[in-house]
C-alpha positions as CSV (number, residue, x, y, z in Angstrom):
1,X,-27.0,3.5,17.3
2,X,-25.6,-0.1,17.3
3,X,-22.4,-1.0,15.0
4,X,-20.9,-4.6,14.6
5,X,-17.0,-4.2,14.3
6,X,-14.8,-6.7,13.2
7,X,-11.0,-6.5,12.2
8,X,-8.3,-8.9,10.3
9,X,-10.6,-10.9,8.5
10,X,-7.7,-13.0,7.1
11,X,-10.4,-14.5,4.5
12,X,-12.6,-15.7,6.8
13,X,-15.8,-15.5,4.4
14,X,-17.4,-18.3,6.0
15,X,-17.7,-17.0,9.8
16,X,-17.9,-13.7,8.6
17,X,-21.5,-14.6,6.5
18,X,-22.3,-16.3,10.1
19,X,-21.8,-12.7,12.1
20,X,-23.7,-10.7,9.0
21,X,-26.9,-13.1,8.7
22,X,-27.3,-13.5,12.6
23,X,-26.8,-9.9,14.0
24,X,-28.7,-7.0,13.7
25,X,-27.4,-3.5,13.8
26,X,-27.4,0.1,12.1
27,X,-24.1,-0.4,11.0
28,X,-20.9,-2.8,10.1
29,X,-17.4,-1.7,10.2
30,X,-14.7,-3.7,9.0
31,X,-11.2,-2.6,9.7
32,X,-8.7,-4.0,7.1
33,X,-7.1,-7.3,6.5
34,X,-9.7,-8.6,4.4
35,X,-7.8,-10.9,2.6
36,X,-4.5,-13.3,4.3
37,X,-3.4,-14.9,0.8
38,X,-2.9,-13.7,-2.4
39,X,-2.4,-17.2,-3.9
40,X,-5.3,-20.3,-3.7
41,X,-2.2,-22.8,-3.8
42,X,0.4,-22.8,-0.4
43,X,3.5,-24.0,-3.3
44,X,2.7,-20.4,-5.7
45,X,2.6,-18.4,-2.3
46,X,5.8,-19.5,-0.8
47,X,7.9,-19.5,-4.3
48,X,6.4,-16.0,-4.7
49,X,7.5,-14.9,-1.2
50,X,10.8,-16.2,-1.7
51,X,11.3,-14.2,-4.9
52,X,9.9,-11.1,-3.2
53,X,12.5,-11.8,-0.5
54,X,15.1,-12.1,-2.7
55,X,14.5,-8.8,-4.8
56,X,14.2,-6.9,-1.2
57,X,18.1,-8.4,-0.7
58,X,18.8,-7.2,-3.5
59,X,17.6,-3.9,-3.3
60,X,18.9,-3.1,0.0
61,X,22.3,-4.8,-0.5
62,X,22.7,-2.3,-3.1
63,X,21.1,1.0,-1.6
64,X,18.4,0.6,-3.8
65,X,15.0,3.1,-4.2
66,X,13.0,0.8,-6.0
67,X,10.0,-1.7,-4.9
68,X,10.6,-5.3,-6.6
69,X,8.2,-4.8,-8.9
70,X,10.1,-1.9,-10.6
71,X,13.4,-4.2,-10.0
72,X,12.3,-7.0,-12.0
73,X,11.1,-4.4,-14.7
74,X,15.0,-2.8,-14.5
75,X,16.1,-6.6,-14.8
76,X,13.8,-7.4,-17.9
77,X,14.6,-4.5,-19.9
78,X,18.6,-4.9,-19.3
79,X,19.1,-8.5,-19.2
80,X,23.1,-8.4,-20.1
81,X,23.6,-6.4,-16.6
82,X,22.4,-9.1,-14.1
83,X,23.1,-12.7,-14.2
84,X,21.0,-15.9,-15.4
85,X,19.3,-16.7,-12.2
86,X,18.2,-13.0,-11.2
87,X,16.5,-12.3,-15.2
88,X,14.7,-15.7,-14.7
89,X,13.6,-14.9,-10.9
90,X,12.3,-11.6,-12.3
91,X,9.9,-12.9,-14.7
92,X,8.7,-15.3,-12.6
93,X,7.9,-12.9,-9.9
94,X,6.2,-10.3,-12.6
95,X,4.3,-13.2,-13.2
96,X,3.2,-14.6,-9.6
97,X,2.7,-10.4,-9.6
98,X,-0.4,-10.2,-12.2
99,X,-1.7,-13.7,-11.1
100,X,-2.1,-12.5,-7.5
101,X,-3.7,-9.3,-8.7
102,X,-6.3,-11.9,-10.4
103,X,-6.6,-13.5,-7.1
104,X,-7.5,-11.0,-4.9
105,X,-9.6,-9.1,-7.0
106,X,-11.7,-12.3,-7.4
107,X,-11.3,-12.4,-3.2
108,X,-12.9,-9.3,-3.3
109,X,-15.8,-10.2,-5.5
110,X,-16.7,-12.7,-3.2
111,X,-16.9,-10.4,-0.3
112,X,-18.8,-7.9,-1.9
113,X,-21.6,-10.8,-3.0
114,X,-21.4,-12.1,1.2
115,X,-22.1,-8.7,2.0
116,X,-24.6,-7.8,-0.4
117,X,-26.7,-11.2,0.3
118,X,-26.4,-11.2,4.2
119,X,-25.8,-7.9,5.6
120,X,-29.1,-6.0,6.5
121,X,-27.7,-2.5,7.5
122,X,-24.8,0.0,5.9
123,X,-20.9,-1.1,5.5
124,X,-17.7,0.5,5.8
125,X,-14.4,-1.5,5.2
126,X,-11.0,-0.1,4.8
127,X,-7.9,-1.7,3.5
128,X,-5.2,-3.0,5.8
129,X,-1.4,-4.3,5.0
130,X,-2.9,-7.2,3.5
131,X,-4.5,-5.6,1.0
132,X,-5.1,-3.9,-2.2
133,X,-6.4,-0.4,-2.8
134,X,-10.1,-1.2,-2.5
135,X,-10.9,1.4,-4.5
136,X,-9.5,-0.6,-7.3
137,X,-12.1,-3.6,-6.7
138,X,-15.7,-4.4,-6.7
139,X,-15.7,-3.0,-2.9
140,X,-14.9,0.2,-4.1
141,X,-18.4,1.0,-2.8
142,X,-17.9,0.6,0.6
143,X,-14.5,1.6,0.6
144,X,-13.6,4.4,3.9
145,X,-9.6,4.9,3.1
146,X,-9.4,8.7,3.3
147,X,-13.1,9.0,3.3
148,X,-15.8,10.2,5.2
149,X,-19.6,9.5,5.9
150,X,-22.4,10.9,8.4
151,X,-24.4,8.2,9.2
152,X,-27.9,9.6,12.2
153,X,-26.0,12.1,12.6
154,X,-22.4,10.8,13.9
155,X,-19.5,11.3,11.5
156,X,-16.7,8.5,10.4
157,X,-13.7,9.0,9.0
158,X,-11.1,6.5,8.0
159,X,-7.9,5.9,7.3
160,X,-6.2,2.3,5.9
161,X,-3.3,0.6,5.6
162,X,-0.2,0.4,8.0
163,X,3.5,1.3,7.4
164,X,4.7,-2.2,7.2
165,X,5.7,-4.9,4.7
166,X,3.4,-7.7,3.8
167,X,5.3,-10.8,2.4
168,X,3.2,-12.4,-0.3
169,X,1.1,-9.8,-1.2
170,X,2.2,-7.5,-4.1
171,X,3.7,-4.3,-3.0
172,X,3.0,-2.2,-5.7
173,X,-1.2,-2.6,-5.0
174,X,-1.2,-2.0,-1.4
175,X,-2.6,1.1,0.4
176,X,0.9,3.0,1.5
177,X,0.4,4.8,4.8
178,X,2.1,8.0,4.3
179,X,3.9,9.0,7.9
180,X,7.4,9.7,8.0
181,X,10.5,12.4,10.1
182,X,11.5,15.1,8.2
183,X,13.5,17.5,9.8
184,X,12.8,16.4,13.0
185,X,9.5,16.4,12.9
186,X,6.3,13.9,12.2
187,X,5.0,14.1,8.9
188,X,1.8,12.4,9.2
189,X,-1.1,12.1,6.3
190,X,-3.4,10.3,8.7
191,X,-3.8,13.4,11.0
192,X,-3.3,15.5,8.7
193,X,-6.7,13.9,7.1
194,X,-8.4,13.9,10.1
195,X,-7.3,17.3,11.4
196,X,-9.9,18.5,8.5
197,X,-12.2,16.3,9.5
198,X,-12.6,16.1,12.7
199,X,-15.0,13.1,12.7
200,X,-17.0,11.3,15.7
201,X,-15.6,7.7,15.2
202,X,-11.8,7.1,13.1
203,X,-11.6,3.9,11.9
204,X,-8.1,2.7,11.3
205,X,-5.9,-0.2,10.8
206,X,-2.8,0.8,12.7
207,X,-3.1,1.6,16.0
208,X,-2.1,5.0,17.7
209,X,1.3,4.6,19.4
210,X,0.7,3.5,22.9
211,X,-2.9,2.8,22.2
212,X,-3.5,-1.3,22.0
213,X,-0.1,-1.1,19.4
214,X,2.3,-3.2,21.7
215,X,4.1,-6.5,19.6
216,X,5.9,-9.3,21.6
217,X,9.8,-8.8,21.8
218,X,9.3,-5.2,19.3
219,X,7.3,-2.8,21.6
220,X,4.9,0.1,20.4
221,X,4.4,0.2,16.1
222,X,1.3,2.4,16.0
223,X,1.2,5.7,14.6
224,X,2.5,8.4,15.9
225,X,0.4,10.9,14.1
226,X,-3.1,9.5,14.8
227,X,-2.0,9.6,18.7
228,X,-1.2,13.3,18.2
229,X,-4.4,13.8,16.6
230,X,-6.1,11.7,19.4
231,X,-4.5,13.5,21.7
232,X,-5.5,17.3,21.1
233,X,-8.9,16.2,19.5
234,X,-9.9,13.5,21.8
235,X,-12.6,11.6,19.2
236,X,-14.9,9.6,20.9
237,X,-13.9,6.0,19.7
238,X,-11.2,5.3,17.5
239,X,-11.8,1.9,16.2
240,X,-8.0,-0.3,15.0
241,X,-6.7,-3.5,14.5
242,X,-3.3,-4.9,13.2
243,X,-1.6,-5.9,16.4
244,X,-3.8,-8.9,17.2
245,X,-1.9,-10.0,20.4
246,X,-2.6,-6.0,22.0
247,X,-6.7,-6.0,21.9
248,X,-8.6,-4.4,24.4
249,X,-10.5,-0.9,25.7
250,X,-8.6,2.1,26.7
251,X,-9.3,5.1,27.3
252,X,-6.8,7.8,26.0
253,X,-7.9,11.6,26.8
254,X,-11.4,11.0,26.6
255,X,-11.5,8.6,23.6
256,X,-12.5,5.2,23.9
257,X,-10.0,3.0,21.8
258,X,-11.0,-0.8,20.7
259,X,-9.1,-3.9,19.2
260,X,-11.2,-6.8,19.7
261,X,-8.6,-8.5,18.0
262,X,-8.2,-10.8,15.2
263,X,-11.4,-12.3,13.7
264,X,-9.8,-14.7,10.9
265,X,-7.6,-17.5,12.3
266,X,-3.5,-16.1,11.6
267,X,0.0,-17.4,12.1
268,X,1.6,-15.7,15.1
269,X,4.8,-16.6,17.0
270,X,2.9,-19.3,19.5
271,X,1.5,-20.9,16.4
272,X,-2.0,-20.5,15.1
273,X,-4.0,-18.3,16.0
274,X,-8.3,-18.6,15.8
275,X,-9.1,-15.4,16.7
276,X,-13.4,-15.2,15.8
277,X,-13.7,-11.7,17.6
278,X,-16.1,-8.9,17.6
279,X,-18.0,-6.4,19.0
280,X,-21.3,-4.9,19.3
281,X,-21.0,-1.2,20.2
282,X,-23.7,1.2,21.0
283,X,-22.9,4.8,20.7
284,X,-25.5,7.8,21.9
285,X,-25.5,11.3,21.1
286,X,-27.3,14.3,22.3
287,X,-25.4,17.2,22.6
288,X,-22.0,15.1,22.2
289,X,-21.3,12.3,21.5
290,X,-20.2,9.0,23.7
291,X,-20.0,5.4,23.9
292,X,-23.1,3.4,25.6
293,X,-21.9,0.1,25.7
294,X,-19.7,-2.5,24.3
295,X,-20.4,-6.4,24.0
296,X,-17.8,-8.8,23.0
297,X,-18.2,-11.9,21.7
298,X,-16.4,-15.0,19.8
299,X,-17.1,-17.0,16.7
300,X,-15.4,-19.8,17.2
301,X,-14.8,-22.2,13.6
302,X,-17.5,-24.7,13.1
303,X,-19.9,-23.1,15.2
304,X,-23.0,-21.6,13.7
305,X,-23.3,-19.3,17.2
306,X,-20.9,-16.8,18.8
307,X,-20.0,-16.4,22.1
308,X,-21.1,-14.0,24.4
309,X,-17.5,-13.4,26.5
310,X,-18.6,-10.2,28.1
311,X,-19.7,-6.5,28.2
312,X,-18.6,-3.2,29.2
313,X,-20.7,-0.5,30.4
314,X,-19.8,3.3,30.1
315,X,-22.0,5.7,32.5
316,X,-22.2,9.8,31.3
317,X,-19.2,10.4,33.2
318,X,-17.3,7.5,31.0
319,X,-16.7,5.2,33.7
320,X,-16.8,1.6,32.5
321,X,-17.6,-1.1,34.1
322,X,-17.1,-4.8,32.9
323,X,-19.2,-7.5,33.2
324,X,-18.2,-11.4,32.6
325,X,-20.4,-14.1,30.8
326,X,-18.4,-16.5,29.7
327,X,-15.2,-17.3,32.4
328,X,-13.5,-19.6,29.9
329,X,-13.4,-17.8,27.2
330,X,-12.6,-14.6,29.4
331,X,-10.0,-16.4,30.8
332,X,-8.4,-17.5,27.4
333,X,-8.6,-13.9,26.9
334,X,-7.2,-11.8,29.5
335,X,-7.6,-8.3,30.4
336,X,-9.9,-6.9,27.6
337,X,-10.9,-3.7,30.0
338,X,-7.8,-1.5,29.8
């Protein structure tokens, strides 16, 4: 079975169209962050982020258990308890929140049109932290969040979202990542979900802890629950994204964990990070599933043909060998096989 895998699209519909129309596969998988901005103009985006942060500051300062949307509603309902500016900000926030919802749904409709026009195979998508819950959008039939599918004797299961607040994205419509510590014990909905399904392939946005999840100046940020599941069950393949800087193919307890880095461009601490990365994966199943090969490509902006950077071949003993095709791109990328 052949899979084309992309993650963190970040509004890059034109390049997605190119990949769908120039590649062949049995399945296309996208691991979240389809959207990058919930507004079509920068001024509205920055204004929304400013209002959002002001509301969050008030929530933190007063130790409230509310979202900015809930707080804005409370302010509007009881205007005499707040300042004129707080009331104005609350009304502005709710107005922009509604516009963001309309804009995001319109973008998902564009994604649907591109997929239905140019895809030649099955498509699976999970939401990232920049996305809303896809079941309420035109992409609902492709949604794999807390869902499973069997294709050609391979079992896939997905869990989207990430445990972060994403500036500029309306927090009430995002997919919550349910994982927390209670009485010294980690409670993870993702682990519980995967444990009930035991899939061959995990499709996640937020990586497992210690697996391609290291942020600069912060450290590991992945899911402890998903890592516990991998350590206990050793699924053949774990597809993640979210952390653009910590990419590669990593073997953990018999599982191959893959993050090809971002497909769509993003702002980072190093400036604009162009992205364009995606992978072709070949999986094989006789007695049990195994990853046979992986090829990394890069489709740069304004290019119509992707560059083949490297290929990794994996033998029956799960030993991986890396072959470099584009030395210049490989030098830019750095080590991929961990």
